VONUTOR-158062 format. One line per field, with one value per atom (N, C-alpha, C, CB): residue number from 0; residue in three letters; atom name; x, y, z. Coordinates in nm, 4 decimals, always signed. Glycine has a CB too. Layout:
BEGIN
k c(NUM,...)
r c(Ala,...)
a c(CA,...)
xx c(X,...)
yy c(Y,...)
zz c(Z,...)
***
This chain:
BEGIN
k c(0,0,0,0,1,1,1,1,2,2,2,2,3,3,3,3,4,4,4,4,5,5,5,5,6,6,6,6,7,7,7,7,8,8,8,8,9,9,9,9,10,10,10,10,11,11,11,11,12,12,12,12,13,13,13,13,14,14,14,14,15,15,15,15,16,16,16,16,17,17,17,17,18,18,18,18,19,19,19,19,20,20,20,20,21,21,21,21,22,22,22,22,23,23,23,23,24,24,24,24,25,25,25,25,26,26,26,26,27,27,27,27,28,28,28,28,29,29,29,29,30,30,30,30,31,31,31,31,32,32,32,32,33,33,33,33,34,34,34,34,35,35,35,35,36,36,36,36,37,37,37,37,38,38,38,38,39,39,39,39,40,40,40,40,41,41,41,41,42,42,42,42,43,43,43,43,44,44,44,44,45,45,45,45,46,46,46,46,47,47,47,47,48,48,48,48,49,49,49,49,50,50,50,50,51,51,51,51,52,52,52,52,53,53,53,53,54,54,54,54,55,55,55,55,56,56,56,56,57,57,57,57,58,58,58,58,59,59,59,59,60,60,60,60,61,61,61,61,62,62,62,62,63,63,63,63,64,64,64,64,65,65,65,65,66,66,66,66,67,67,67,67,68,68,68,68,69,69,69,69,70,70,70,70,71,71,71,71,72,72,72,72,73,73,73,73,74,74,74,74,75,75,75,75,76,76,76,76,77,77,77,77,78,78,78,78,79,79,79,79,80,80,80,80,81,81,81,81,82,82,82,82,83,83,83,83,84,84,84,84,85,85,85,85,86,86,86,86,87,87,87,87,88,88,88,88,89,89,89,89,90,90,90,90,91,91,91,91,92,92,92,92,93,93,93,93,94,94,94,94,95,95,95,95,96,96,96,96,97,97,97,97,98,98,98,98,99,99,99,99,100,100,100,100,101,101,101,101,102,102,102,102,103,103,103,103)
r c(Met,Met,Met,Met,Lys,Lys,Lys,Lys,Arg,Arg,Arg,Arg,Phe,Phe,Phe,Phe,Ala,Ala,Ala,Ala,Pro,Pro,Pro,Pro,Leu,Leu,Leu,Leu,Ala,Ala,Ala,Ala,Leu,Leu,Leu,Leu,Ala,Ala,Ala,Ala,Val,Val,Val,Val,Val,Val,Val,Val,Phe,Phe,Phe,Phe,Met,Met,Met,Met,Val,Val,Val,Val,Phe,Phe,Phe,Phe,Gly,Gly,Gly,Gly,Ala,Ala,Ala,Ala,Ala,Ala,Ala,Ala,Ala,Ala,Ala,Ala,Ala,Ala,Ala,Ala,Ser,Ser,Ser,Ser,Ala,Ala,Ala,Ala,Gln,Gln,Gln,Gln,Glu,Glu,Glu,Glu,Gly,Gly,Gly,Gly,Trp,Trp,Trp,Trp,Ser,Ser,Ser,Ser,Arg,Arg,Arg,Arg,Ser,Ser,Ser,Ser,Lys,Lys,Lys,Lys,Thr,Thr,Thr,Thr,Val,Val,Val,Val,Thr,Thr,Thr,Thr,Gly,Gly,Gly,Gly,Pro,Pro,Pro,Pro,Asn,Asn,Asn,Asn,Gly,Gly,Gly,Gly,Gly,Gly,Gly,Gly,Val,Val,Val,Val,Tyr,Tyr,Tyr,Tyr,Ser,Ser,Ser,Ser,Ala,Ala,Ala,Ala,Gln,Gln,Gln,Gln,Gly,Gly,Gly,Gly,Ser,Ser,Ser,Ser,Gly,Gly,Gly,Gly,Ser,Ser,Ser,Ser,Cys,Cys,Cys,Cys,Ser,Ser,Ser,Ser,Gly,Gly,Gly,Gly,Ser,Ser,Ser,Ser,His,His,His,His,Cys,Cys,Cys,Cys,Ser,Ser,Ser,Ser,Ser,Ser,Ser,Ser,Thr,Thr,Thr,Thr,Gln,Gln,Gln,Gln,Arg,Arg,Arg,Arg,Trp,Trp,Trp,Trp,Thr,Thr,Thr,Thr,Gly,Gly,Gly,Gly,Pro,Pro,Pro,Pro,Ala,Ala,Ala,Ala,Gly,Gly,Gly,Gly,Asn,Asn,Asn,Asn,Thr,Thr,Thr,Thr,Val,Val,Val,Val,Thr,Thr,Thr,Thr,Arg,Arg,Arg,Arg,Ser,Ser,Ser,Ser,Gly,Gly,Gly,Gly,Ser,Ser,Ser,Ser,Thr,Thr,Thr,Thr,Gly,Gly,Gly,Gly,Cys,Cys,Cys,Cys,Arg,Arg,Arg,Arg,Gly,Gly,Gly,Gly,Ala,Ala,Ala,Ala,Trp,Trp,Trp,Trp,Cys,Cys,Cys,Cys,Arg,Arg,Arg,Arg,Thr,Thr,Thr,Thr,Thr,Thr,Thr,Thr,Ala,Ala,Ala,Ala,Thr,Thr,Thr,Thr,Tyr,Tyr,Tyr,Tyr,Thr,Thr,Thr,Thr,Gly,Gly,Gly,Gly,Pro,Pro,Pro,Pro,Asn,Asn,Asn,Asn,Gly,Gly,Gly,Gly,Gly,Gly,Gly,Gly,Thr,Thr,Thr,Thr,Ala,Ala,Ala,Ala,Ser,Ser,Ser,Ser,Arg,Arg,Arg,Arg,Ala,Ala,Ala,Ala,Arg,Arg,Arg,Arg,Val,Val,Val,Val,Tyr,Tyr,Tyr,Tyr,Arg,Arg,Arg,Arg,Arg,Arg,Arg,Arg,Tyr,Tyr,Tyr,Tyr)
a c(N,CA,C,CB,N,CA,C,CB,N,CA,C,CB,N,CA,C,CB,N,CA,C,CB,N,CA,C,CB,N,CA,C,CB,N,CA,C,CB,N,CA,C,CB,N,CA,C,CB,N,CA,C,CB,N,CA,C,CB,N,CA,C,CB,N,CA,C,CB,N,CA,C,CB,N,CA,C,CB,N,CA,C,CB,N,CA,C,CB,N,CA,C,CB,N,CA,C,CB,N,CA,C,CB,N,CA,C,CB,N,CA,C,CB,N,CA,C,CB,N,CA,C,CB,N,CA,C,CB,N,CA,C,CB,N,CA,C,CB,N,CA,C,CB,N,CA,C,CB,N,CA,C,CB,N,CA,C,CB,N,CA,C,CB,N,CA,C,CB,N,CA,C,CB,N,CA,C,CB,N,CA,C,CB,N,CA,C,CB,N,CA,C,CB,N,CA,C,CB,N,CA,C,CB,N,CA,C,CB,N,CA,C,CB,N,CA,C,CB,N,CA,C,CB,N,CA,C,CB,N,CA,C,CB,N,CA,C,CB,N,CA,C,CB,N,CA,C,CB,N,CA,C,CB,N,CA,C,CB,N,CA,C,CB,N,CA,C,CB,N,CA,C,CB,N,CA,C,CB,N,CA,C,CB,N,CA,C,CB,N,CA,C,CB,N,CA,C,CB,N,CA,C,CB,N,CA,C,CB,N,CA,C,CB,N,CA,C,CB,N,CA,C,CB,N,CA,C,CB,N,CA,C,CB,N,CA,C,CB,N,CA,C,CB,N,CA,C,CB,N,CA,C,CB,N,CA,C,CB,N,CA,C,CB,N,CA,C,CB,N,CA,C,CB,N,CA,C,CB,N,CA,C,CB,N,CA,C,CB,N,CA,C,CB,N,CA,C,CB,N,CA,C,CB,N,CA,C,CB,N,CA,C,CB,N,CA,C,CB,N,CA,C,CB,N,CA,C,CB,N,CA,C,CB,N,CA,C,CB,N,CA,C,CB,N,CA,C,CB,N,CA,C,CB,N,CA,C,CB,N,CA,C,CB,N,CA,C,CB,N,CA,C,CB,N,CA,C,CB,N,CA,C,CB,N,CA,C,CB,N,CA,C,CB,N,CA,C,CB,N,CA,C,CB,N,CA,C,CB,N,CA,C,CB,N,CA,C,CB)
xx c(+0.9897,+0.9459,+1.0151,+0.8659,+1.1327,+1.2668,+1.2780,+1.4737,+1.2440,+1.2880,+1.1504,+1.3111,+1.0183,+0.9011,+0.8964,+0.7449,+0.9859,+1.0178,+1.0384,+1.1074,+1.1998,+1.2195,+1.1815,+1.3473,+1.1414,+1.0419,+0.9362,+1.0022,+0.8754,+0.7164,+0.7241,+0.6678,+0.8699,+0.8754,+0.9053,+0.9575,+0.9832,+0.9826,+0.8662,+1.0963,+0.7890,+0.6348,+0.5477,+0.5402,+0.5065,+0.4762,+0.5057,+0.4734,+0.6884,+0.7119,+0.6543,+0.8631,+0.6783,+0.6204,+0.5028,+0.6401,+0.4183,+0.2602,+0.2289,+0.1838,+0.2379,+0.2068,+0.2858,+0.2205,+0.3901,+0.4895,+0.4047,+0.6602,+0.3772,+0.2918,+0.1550,+0.3030,+0.0987,-0.0110,-0.0548,-0.0372,-0.0677,-0.1277,-0.2805,-0.0827,-0.3039,-0.4447,-0.5273,-0.4728,-0.5352,-0.5271,-0.6544,-0.4149,-0.7288,-0.8912,-0.9470,-0.9443,-1.0629,-1.1850,-1.2629,-1.3212,-1.2217,-1.3217,-1.2075,-1.4281,-1.0908,-0.9823,-0.9303,-1.0244,-0.8427,-0.7411,-0.7624,-0.5640,-0.7111,-0.6625,-0.5860,-0.7696,-0.5002,-0.3794,-0.3685,-0.2226,-0.2909,-0.2770,-0.1522,-0.4195,-0.1021,+0.0168,+0.0921,+0.1032,+0.0872,+0.1895,+0.2811,+0.1918,+0.3825,+0.5254,+0.6125,+0.5699,+0.6084,+0.7282,+0.8760,+0.7723,+0.8888,+1.0449,+1.1197,+1.0618,+1.2577,+1.3703,+1.3872,+1.5413,+1.3247,+1.2540,+1.1568,+1.2374,+1.0901,+0.9190,+0.8070,+0.9033,+0.8561,+0.7441,+0.6500,+0.8189,+0.5454,+0.4385,+0.3912,+0.2681,+0.4130,+0.4006,+0.3086,+0.5328,+0.2033,+0.0782,+0.0210,-0.0860,+0.0254,-0.0164,-0.1343,+0.1367,-0.2384,-0.3111,-0.3778,-0.4048,-0.4323,-0.4022,-0.5390,-0.1671,-0.5860,-0.7197,-0.7316,-0.8414,-0.7537,-0.7785,-0.8603,-0.6984,-0.8812,-0.9142,-0.8816,-1.0334,-0.9432,-0.9402,-1.0819,-0.8671,-1.0786,-1.2234,-1.1478,-1.3664,-1.1632,-1.1016,-0.9133,-1.2087,-0.9329,-0.7541,-0.7488,-0.6343,-0.8541,-0.8092,-0.8164,-0.8765,-0.7379,-0.7071,-0.6734,-0.6612,-0.7390,-0.7728,-0.7373,-0.9633,-0.6304,-0.6017,-0.5985,-0.5004,-0.6277,-0.5939,-0.4928,-0.7765,-0.3695,-0.3018,-0.3286,-0.1071,-0.3053,-0.2722,-0.1688,-0.4096,-0.0785,+0.0494,+0.0641,+0.2110,+0.0602,+0.0458,+0.1366,-0.0736,+0.2123,+0.3510,+0.3311,+0.4853,+0.3949,+0.4073,+0.3231,+0.6223,+0.3613,+0.2803,+0.1728,+0.3091,+0.1011,-0.0843,-0.0932,-0.1737,+0.0429,+0.0381,+0.0482,+0.1496,-0.1097,-0.1161,-0.0768,-0.1928,-0.0810,-0.0368,-0.1477,+0.1088,-0.2008,-0.2752,-0.2164,-0.4643,-0.2693,-0.2135,-0.3362,-0.0800,-0.4159,-0.5210,-0.5219,-0.6184,-0.4891,-0.4073,-0.5011,-0.2390,-0.4821,-0.5238,-0.4455,-0.7047,-0.4667,-0.3978,-0.5241,-0.2262,-0.4694,-0.5433,-0.4736,-0.6392,-0.5526,-0.4487,-0.5081,-0.3221,-0.4834,-0.5573,-0.4285,-0.6705,-0.4557,-0.3417,-0.1778,-0.3214,-0.1169,+0.0193,+0.0513,+0.1225,-0.0486,-0.0069,-0.0989,-0.0123,-0.0352,-0.0960,-0.0532,-0.0753,-0.2121,-0.1893,-0.1175,-0.3481,-0.0472,-0.0925,-0.0565,-0.0588,-0.1962,-0.2214,-0.2283,-0.3313,-0.1585,-0.1978,-0.1935,-0.0849,-0.2711,-0.2456,-0.2396,-0.3533,-0.1256,-0.0697,-0.1495,+0.1088,-0.2158,-0.2531,-0.1581,-0.3839,-0.1216,-0.0210,-0.0807,+0.0357,-0.0435,-0.0809,-0.1924,+0.0431,-0.1025,-0.1199,-0.2780,+0.0300,-0.3013,-0.3996,-0.3141,-0.4170,-0.2101,-0.2001,-0.1401,-0.0906,-0.1707,-0.1447,-0.0518,-0.2235,-0.0200,+0.0864,+0.0070,+0.2091,+0.0356,-0.0235,+0.0812,-0.1530,+0.1003,+0.1746,+0.0724,+0.3705,+0.1245,+0.1170,+0.2026,-0.0025,+0.1854,+0.3255,+0.2138,+0.5327,+0.2577,+0.2238,+0.3269,+0.2254,+0.3350,+0.4301,+0.3492,+0.5444,+0.4495,+0.4321,+0.4302,+0.5002,+0.3679,+0.4152,+0.4341,+0.3158,+0.5196,+0.5473,+0.5155,+0.7245)
yy c(-1.6630,-1.5324,-1.4531,-1.5265,-1.4779,-1.3537,-1.2882,-1.4544,-1.3720,-1.3154,-1.2044,-1.4506,-1.2486,-1.1357,-1.0349,-1.1734,-1.0005,-0.8934,-0.7750,-0.9160,-0.7715,-0.6772,-0.6894,-0.6447,-0.7084,-0.7152,-0.6523,-0.8495,-0.6872,-0.6121,-0.4744,-0.6662,-0.4224,-0.3008,-0.2124,-0.2903,-0.3182,-0.1868,-0.1515,-0.1831,-0.3018,-0.2575,-0.1634,-0.3680,-0.1706,-0.0761,+0.0576,-0.0940,+0.1203,+0.2567,+0.2906,+0.2905,+0.1531,+0.2254,+0.2242,+0.1354,+0.1893,+0.1550,+0.2847,-0.0282,+0.3277,+0.4081,+0.5562,+0.3360,+0.5539,+0.6445,+0.7707,+0.6006,+0.7735,+0.8948,+0.8935,+0.9402,+0.8244,+0.8410,+0.9265,+0.7389,+1.0365,+1.1267,+1.1540,+1.2734,+1.1101,+1.0945,+1.2432,+0.9626,+1.3247,+1.4497,+1.4799,+1.5210,+1.4173,+1.4737,+1.3760,+1.4188,+1.4224,+1.3812,+1.2296,+1.5467,+1.2468,+1.1521,+1.0023,+1.2128,+1.0247,+0.8850,+0.8728,+0.7457,+0.7397,+0.7302,+0.5414,+0.8176,+0.5151,+0.3499,+0.3098,+0.2655,+0.2223,+0.2246,+0.0501,+0.2876,-0.0010,-0.1537,-0.1632,-0.2371,-0.2299,-0.2817,-0.4110,-0.2160,-0.4997,-0.6284,-0.6087,-0.7080,-0.7096,-0.7189,-0.8443,-0.6974,-0.8716,-1.0205,-0.9735,-1.0166,-1.0425,-1.0612,-1.1322,-1.1176,-1.1448,-1.1858,-1.3612,-1.1122,-1.4068,-1.5552,-1.6278,-1.5997,-1.4837,-1.5063,-1.5268,-1.6459,-1.4964,-1.5096,-1.3855,-1.5045,-1.3757,-1.2351,-1.2177,-1.2738,-1.0710,-1.0171,-0.9229,-0.9577,-0.9068,-0.7516,-0.6717,-0.8057,-0.5945,-0.5261,-0.3650,-0.4942,-0.3962,-0.3072,-0.2268,-0.3727,-0.1387,-0.0375,+0.0922,+0.0564,+0.1351,+0.2150,+0.3412,+0.1179,+0.4402,+0.5057,+0.6271,+0.5121,+0.7294,+0.8450,+0.9328,+0.8486,+1.0402,+1.1582,+1.2000,+1.3050,+1.3152,+1.3720,+1.4722,+1.2554,+1.6168,+1.6898,+1.6607,+1.6338,+1.6481,+1.5966,+1.4262,+1.6988,+1.3619,+1.2509,+1.1798,+1.1928,+1.0424,+0.9632,+0.8622,+0.9880,+0.7226,+0.5995,+0.5314,+0.5914,+0.4153,+0.3389,+0.1868,+0.3854,+0.0997,-0.0614,-0.1023,-0.1742,-0.1477,-0.1976,-0.3929,-0.1328,-0.4383,-0.5992,-0.5655,-0.7460,-0.7135,-0.7241,-0.9305,-0.5951,-0.9566,-1.1266,-1.1559,-1.1909,-1.1916,-1.2903,-1.4154,-1.3353,-1.4734,-1.5245,-1.7228,-1.4949,-1.7751,-1.8501,-1.8438,-1.8659,-1.6858,-1.6745,-1.6186,-1.8843,-1.6268,-1.6002,-1.4211,-1.6889,-1.3725,-1.2541,-1.1753,-1.2435,-1.0405,-0.9388,-0.8461,-0.8600,-0.7811,-0.6676,-0.5964,-0.6878,-0.4591,-0.3537,-0.2894,-0.2503,-0.2033,-0.1430,-0.0482,-0.2149,+0.0966,+0.1904,+0.3572,+0.1947,+0.3862,+0.5860,+0.6898,+0.6339,+0.7641,+0.8321,+0.9586,+0.8847,+1.0605,+1.1720,+1.2782,+1.1316,+1.3687,+1.5070,+1.6390,+1.5896,+1.6331,+1.7700,+1.8536,+1.7385,+1.9703,+2.0754,+2.0456,+2.1003,+2.0446,+2.0122,+1.8359,+2.1241,+1.7809,+1.6437,+1.5406,+1.6360,+1.4230,+1.3307,+1.2325,+1.3432,+1.1354,+0.9708,+0.8974,+0.8814,+0.7905,+0.7064,+0.5907,+0.7224,+0.4412,+0.3017,+0.2410,+0.2724,+0.1267,+0.0410,-0.1153,+0.0697,-0.1740,-0.3297,-0.3966,-0.4000,-0.5146,-0.6209,-0.7446,-0.6594,-0.7787,-0.9164,-1.0285,-0.8976,-1.1183,-1.2325,-1.3201,-1.3335,-1.4175,-1.4811,-1.6050,-1.5178,-1.6666,-1.7254,-1.6785,-1.6637,-1.5509,-1.5285,-1.3929,-1.6931,-1.4172,-1.3299,-1.1638,-1.4160,-1.0968,-1.0000,-0.9490,-0.9539,-0.7951,-0.7088,-0.5576,-0.6940,-0.5060,-0.3421,-0.2516,-0.3282,-0.1666,-0.0319,+0.1096,+0.0012,+0.1669,+0.2878,+0.4090,+0.2864,+0.5189,+0.6430,+0.7767,+0.6691,+0.8094,+1.0020,+1.1121,+1.0395,+1.1780,+1.2830,+1.3841,+1.2601,+1.5491,+1.6534,+1.6807,+1.7108,+1.7748,+1.8064,+1.9286,+1.7819,+2.0108,+2.1622,+2.2009,+2.2177)
zz c(-0.0417,-0.0069,+0.0375,+0.0618,+0.0349,+0.0687,-0.1025,+0.1374,-0.1998,-0.3275,-0.3471,-0.4634,-0.2480,-0.3306,-0.2644,-0.3475,-0.1593,-0.0999,-0.1666,-0.0392,-0.2269,-0.2638,-0.4336,-0.2124,-0.5075,-0.6220,-0.5776,-0.6704,-0.4811,-0.4125,-0.3919,-0.2537,-0.3378,-0.2953,-0.3987,-0.1968,-0.5328,-0.6096,-0.6971,-0.6950,-0.6611,-0.7352,-0.6828,-0.7437,-0.5264,-0.5047,-0.5292,-0.4393,-0.5467,-0.5655,-0.7043,-0.5516,-0.8015,-0.9792,-0.9500,-1.1460,-0.8575,-0.8874,-0.7920,-0.8301,-0.6699,-0.5864,-0.5909,-0.4727,-0.6069,-0.5700,-0.6482,-0.6245,-0.7906,-0.8084,-0.7881,-0.9269,-0.7455,-0.6968,-0.5754,-0.6843,-0.5958,-0.4524,-0.4023,-0.4688,-0.2897,-0.2870,-0.2335,-0.1849,-0.3047,-0.2794,-0.3265,-0.3337,-0.4236,-0.5079,-0.3890,-0.7309,-0.3930,-0.2932,-0.3797,-0.2789,-0.5199,-0.5491,-0.5731,-0.7030,-0.5227,-0.4910,-0.5811,-0.4589,-0.6046,-0.7023,-0.6977,-0.6473,-0.7868,-0.8271,-0.9338,-0.8547,-0.8377,-0.9294,-0.9841,-0.8288,-1.0757,-1.0837,-1.1773,-1.1479,-1.1382,-1.2248,-1.2432,-1.1971,-1.3441,-1.3589,-1.3651,-1.4443,-1.3521,-1.3709,-1.4316,-1.2490,-1.4387,-1.5022,-1.4176,-1.7451,-1.3617,-1.3028,-1.3671,-1.1782,-1.3124,-1.4295,-1.4438,-1.3773,-1.3395,-1.3757,-1.4270,-1.3144,-1.4592,-1.5440,-1.4613,-1.6425,-1.3889,-1.2658,-1.2844,-1.0978,-1.2423,-1.2749,-1.1140,-1.4083,-1.1181,-0.9741,-1.0077,-0.8963,-0.9460,-0.9687,-0.8431,-1.0429,-0.8419,-0.7453,-0.8018,-0.6677,-0.6718,-0.7158,-0.5851,-0.8120,-0.6109,-0.4647,-0.5215,-0.4542,-0.3950,-0.4063,-0.3119,-0.3712,-0.2935,-0.2167,-0.2051,-0.1930,-0.0777,-0.1048,-0.0026,-0.1365,-0.0187,+0.1042,+0.1552,+0.0483,+0.2468,+0.2697,+0.3700,+0.3380,+0.3557,+0.4742,+0.5215,+0.6064,+0.6503,+0.6404,+0.6780,+0.7904,+0.6338,+0.6610,+0.5288,+0.7713,+0.5302,+0.4355,+0.4158,+0.3949,+0.3255,+0.3782,+0.1955,+0.4679,+0.2225,+0.1429,+0.1794,+0.1021,+0.0340,+0.0572,-0.0937,+0.0652,-0.0295,-0.1500,-0.1339,-0.1424,-0.2630,-0.2373,-0.3497,-0.2654,-0.3183,-0.3978,-0.3755,-0.3020,-0.5086,-0.5291,-0.5954,-0.5973,-0.5529,-0.6576,-0.7124,-0.5750,-0.7966,-0.9107,-0.8080,-0.9917,-0.7300,-0.6576,-0.6256,-0.5837,-0.6647,-0.5953,-0.4197,-0.5910,-0.3590,-0.2436,-0.2380,-0.1745,-0.1856,-0.1412,-0.0366,-0.1424,-0.0201,+0.0906,+0.0893,+0.0647,+0.1893,+0.1419,+0.2859,+0.1069,+0.2430,+0.3493,+0.3566,+0.3096,+0.4971,+0.4849,+0.5745,+0.4873,+0.5511,+0.6252,+0.6266,+0.5359,+0.7227,+0.6978,+0.7836,+0.7535,+0.6822,+0.7816,+0.8046,+0.7247,+0.9285,+0.9720,+1.0384,+1.0517,+0.9888,+1.0993,+1.1608,+1.0009,+1.2646,+1.3271,+1.3671,+1.4798,+1.3337,+1.3364,+1.2636,+1.4974,+1.3365,+1.3012,+1.3370,+1.3958,+1.3724,+1.4259,+1.3674,+1.5865,+1.3173,+1.2163,+1.2543,+1.0805,+1.2615,+1.3093,+1.1920,+1.3407,+1.1437,+1.0672,+1.1233,+0.9453,+1.0610,+1.0964,+0.9897,+1.1710,+1.0134,+0.8872,+0.9325,+0.7530,+0.8607,+0.9082,+0.7976,+0.9994,+0.8095,+0.6917,+0.7220,+0.6983,+0.6377,+0.6095,+0.5139,+0.5446,+0.5835,+0.5149,+0.4132,+0.6220,+0.3407,+0.2621,+0.3378,+0.1908,+0.4243,+0.5663,+0.6697,+0.6501,+0.6322,+0.7521,+0.8294,+0.8673,+0.8632,+0.9901,+0.9638,+1.0973,+1.0646,+1.0492,+1.1180,+1.0479,+1.1077,+1.1538,+1.1960,+1.0235,+1.2329,+1.2529,+1.3050,+1.3671,+1.2431,+1.3261,+1.2881,+1.2522,+1.3760,+1.3763,+1.4747,+1.3889,+1.3609,+1.4286,+1.4087,+1.2879,+1.4806,+1.5167,+1.4691,+1.7003,+1.3919,+1.3792,+1.3397,+1.2878,+1.3421,+1.3294,+1.1993,+1.3941,+1.1332,+0.9761,+0.9994,+0.8441,+0.8710,+0.9453,+0.8007,+1.0313)
***
């Protein structure tokens, strides 16, 4: 799993870095890459925005078939925004985070 994390992050940036969820009809992206040792990694994601609220879901799968998913949303009211995300690991464990920030 330690080898999966850096490559997964690289895949995330390749797949979702250019994806701007500003269109109300939403977006979806997918990408499959082969690692230096021949392992196949894949990433899929989709999201949409409506008004000042956006939501998205991503899924990453490593060469052993282990999958990590992320489900998150961002909503803004005035100058303040709140972002929440829940990650689910391959064994069903979850981790959540939330952040409030001011946009300028």
